[in-house]
NULUMPA-439508 format. One line per 10 residues: number of its first residue (from 1); their letters; for each residue x, y, z of N, C-alpha, C, O. Coordinates in Angstrom, 2 decimals. Layout:
N
NUM	a	X:Y:Z:X:Y:Z:X:Y:Z:X:Y:Z  ...
This chain:
76
1	hlgpehlrei	104.92:88.94:104.14:104.53:89.16:102.86:105.60:89.10:101.73:106.75:89.45:101.97  105.23:88.68:100.59:106.06:88.62:99.44:106.54:90.02:98.91:105.71:90.83:98.50  107.95:90.29:98.94:108.28:91.49:98.26:109.01:91.14:97.02:109.38:89.98:96.81  109.24:92.13:96.17:109.88:92.08:94.89:111.28:91.35:95.06:111.71:90.59:94.19  111.92:91.62:96.20:113.31:90.98:96.48:113.18:89.58:96.67:114.24:88.95:96.72  112.16:88.98:96.80:112.06:87.44:97.06:111.86:86.73:95.72:112.07:85.52:95.67  111.48:87.39:94.66:111.29:86.81:93.37:112.41:85.89:92.86:112.20:84.78:92.38  113.66:86.48:93.03:114.77:85.67:92.47:114.90:84.37:93.21:115.24:83.34:92.62  114.62:84.40:94.50:114.63:82.94:95.31:113.58:82.08:94.88:113.78:80.86:94.88  112.44:82.55:94.49:111.37:81.75:94.03:111.83:81.10:92.64:111.64:79.91:92.39
11	irvvrpsapi	112.35:81.83:91.93:112.82:81.50:90.53:113.91:80.46:90.66:113.93:79.49:89.89  114.87:80.65:91.65:115.88:79.74:91.86:115.42:78.36:92.27:116.07:77.39:91.90  114.32:78.21:93.04:114.03:76.86:93.67:112.99:76.23:92.82:112.62:75.09:93.10  112.46:76.88:91.78:111.45:76.07:90.96:112.23:75.48:89.75:113.29:75.97:89.39  111.66:74.40:89.15:112.30:73.71:88.03:112.29:74.80:86.68:111.43:75.68:86.54  113.26:74.59:85.87:113.34:75.43:84.75:111.98:75.32:83.87:111.55:74.20:83.60  111.40:76.34:83.47:110.15:76.52:82.72:108.88:76.16:83.60:107.79:75.97:83.06  109.05:76.09:84.99:107.94:75.88:85.92:107.09:77.01:85.86:107.53:78.14:85.69  105.80:76.73:86.01:104.82:77.97:86.23:104.96:78.53:87.56:105.13:77.88:88.59  104.85:79.92:87.44:104.88:80.55:88.84:103.59:81.56:88.91:103.40:82.46:88.09
21	viymnaehfd	102.81:81.30:89.94:101.65:82.00:90.05:101.72:82.79:91.40:102.12:82.25:92.43  101.35:84.03:91.35:101.36:84.97:92.46:100.10:85.81:92.49:99.77:86.50:91.53  99.38:85.72:93.68:98.25:86.41:93.73:98.40:87.34:94.97:98.69:86.89:96.08  98.15:88.75:94.71:98.57:89.64:95.87:97.70:90.84:95.82:96.94:91.04:94.88  97.80:91.62:96.81:97.15:92.99:97.05:97.78:93.98:96.03:98.99:94.21:96.00  96.89:94.55:95.23:97.43:95.45:94.17:98.20:96.70:94.81:99.14:97.26:94.23  97.67:97.10:96.16:98.25:98.27:96.69:99.82:98.02:96.94:100.68:98.87:96.72  100.06:96.78:97.40:101.42:96.27:97.64:102.17:96.17:96.43:103.35:96.50:96.42  101.55:95.71:95.31:102.11:95.58:93.96:102.65:96.99:93.57:103.79:97.11:93.11  101.83:98.03:93.74:102.09:99.42:93.43:103.15:99.97:94.18:104.15:100.44:93.64
31	vknfpdtlnk	102.98:99.93:95.50:103.89:100.63:96.57:105.36:100.00:96.46:106.35:100.74:96.49  105.47:98.64:96.32:106.54:97.94:96.30:107.28:98.07:94.90:108.46:97.74:94.81  106.64:98.50:93.93:107.16:98.68:92.48:107.55:97.37:91.85:108.61:97.19:91.25  106.59:96.46:92.04:106.81:95.12:91.36:106.92:95.32:89.88:107.70:94.59:89.26  106.18:96.27:89.20:106.50:96.20:87.71:107.79:96.43:87.29:108.16:95.86:86.26  108.64:97.24:87.96:110.10:97.28:87.52:110.88:96.06:87.78:111.79:95.75:87.02  110.57:95.33:88.87:111.26:94.07:89.11:110.74:93.07:88.16:111.56:92.32:87.64  109.61:92.97:87.89:109.10:91.93:86.79:109.74:92.22:85.52:110.16:91.25:84.90  109.89:93.34:85.03:110.41:93.69:83.84:111.95:93.39:83.81:112.47:92.86:82.82  112.68:93.75:84.97:114.06:93.39:85.01:114.29:91.85:84.90:115.18:91.41:84.16
41	ledeglwhal	113.55:91.10:85.58:113.60:89.66:85.59:113.44:89.12:84.09:114.18:88.24:83.66  112.43:89.71:83.32:112.20:89.35:82.17:113.31:89.70:81.05:113.56:89.00:80.06  113.88:90.85:81.39:115.19:91.33:80.56:116.24:90.43:80.75:116.91:90.08:79.78  116.51:89.96:82.03:117.64:89.11:82.32:117.36:87.61:82.00:118.17:86.74:82.31  116.15:87.35:81.36:115.82:85.98:80.93:115.48:85.03:82.14:115.42:83.82:81.94  115.27:85.53:83.34:115.09:84.77:84.55:113.66:84.22:84.59:113.44:83.17:85.20  112.73:84.86:84.00:111.26:84.44:83.88:110.58:85.13:82.68:111.09:86.11:82.14  109.41:84.59:82.29:108.68:85.17:81.26:107.28:85.37:81.84:106.60:84.44:82.27  106.91:86.56:81.82:105.52:86.98:82.32:104.40:86.44:81.20:104.45:86.79:80.02  103.60:85.71:81.63:102.49:85.33:80.69:101.28:86.26:80.82:100.60:86.52:79.83
51	svedsnymdq	101.00:86.76:82.05:99.92:87.71:82.33:100.11:88.35:83.54:100.79:87.81:84.40  99.49:89.62:83.74:99.38:90.36:84.95:97.86:91.01:84.89:97.56:92.01:84.23  97.10:90.34:85.60:95.69:90.76:85.62:95.30:91.38:86.79:95.78:91.04:87.87  94.36:92.38:86.66:93.64:92.96:87.82:92.45:92.09:88.28:91.76:91.46:87.47  92.25:92.07:89.59:91.11:91.17:90.11:90.67:91.76:91.40:91.28:92.77:91.75  89.81:91.38:92.11:89.24:91.71:93.31:89.98:90.68:94.41:89.72:89.47:94.43  90.74:91.21:95.15:91.67:90.54:96.13:90.96:89.89:97.29:91.43:88.89:97.82  89.86:90.45:97.70:88.98:89.90:98.74:87.49:90.04:98.47:87.01:91.12:98.14  86.82:89.02:98.60:85.32:88.97:98.17:84.50:89.94:99.14:83.61:90.66:98.70  84.84:89.91:100.38:84.13:90.64:101.42:84.15:92.27:101.27:83.25:93.04:101.60
61	idrrgkliva	85.30:92.57:100.72:85.52:94.17:100.68:86.09:94.36:99.16:86.61:93.47:98.48  85.90:95.68:98.80:86.42:95.97:97.48:87.94:96.34:97.66:88.29:97.45:98.06  88.88:95.26:97.30:90.37:95.60:97.48:90.85:95.00:96.23:90.71:93.80:95.97  91.41:95.87:95.45:92.17:95.49:94.15:93.26:94.48:94.44:93.98:94.52:95.44  93.31:93.61:93.52:94.44:92.59:93.54:95.09:92.39:92.15:94.59:92.85:91.12  96.26:91.65:92.20:96.92:91.38:90.95:97.17:89.87:90.90:97.64:89.26:91.86  96.85:89.30:89.82:97.16:87.88:89.52:98.34:87.97:88.44:98.27:88.58:87.37  99.39:87.28:88.88:100.66:87.36:88.02:100.85:85.79:87.75:100.88:84.92:88.62  100.95:85.62:86.51:101.35:84.17:85.93:102.53:84.23:85.08:102.53:84.98:84.10  103.60:83.46:85.38:104.79:83.56:84.74:105.37:82.27:84.60:104.82:81.34:85.20
71	rsgrat	106.47:82.01:83.83:107.23:80.71:83.72:108.68:81.11:83.95:109.25:82.10:83.50  109.17:80.15:84.73:110.62:80.35:85.03:111.42:80.09:83.68:111.22:79.13:82.94  112.43:81.15:83.47:113.17:81.14:82.25:114.67:80.64:82.54:115.48:80.60:81.61  114.98:80.31:83.67:116.30:79.99:83.94:116.70:78.51:83.16:115.89:77.60:82.97  117.92:78.49:82.83:118.34:77.29:82.05:118.45:76.12:82.99:118.50:76.30:84.20  118.47:74.87:82.42:118.63:73.68:83.10:120.13:73.46:83.51:120.45:72.45:84.12
């Protein structure tokens, strides 16, 4: 599973200003404290969050999800 510690590597391997889309279980989002990491990456100029939306992670069961859409902010 993707943890907040993996986001820097994702940013490193994508092109500058590339879109980054992450869809994940909201419980994992909360327990792993993704909001703090997302804010820190934004403050460091490494990415720009465009949206963080709630959704249903699985159709068959009621499981909260998060859709994160961002853009890489690293320089060329």
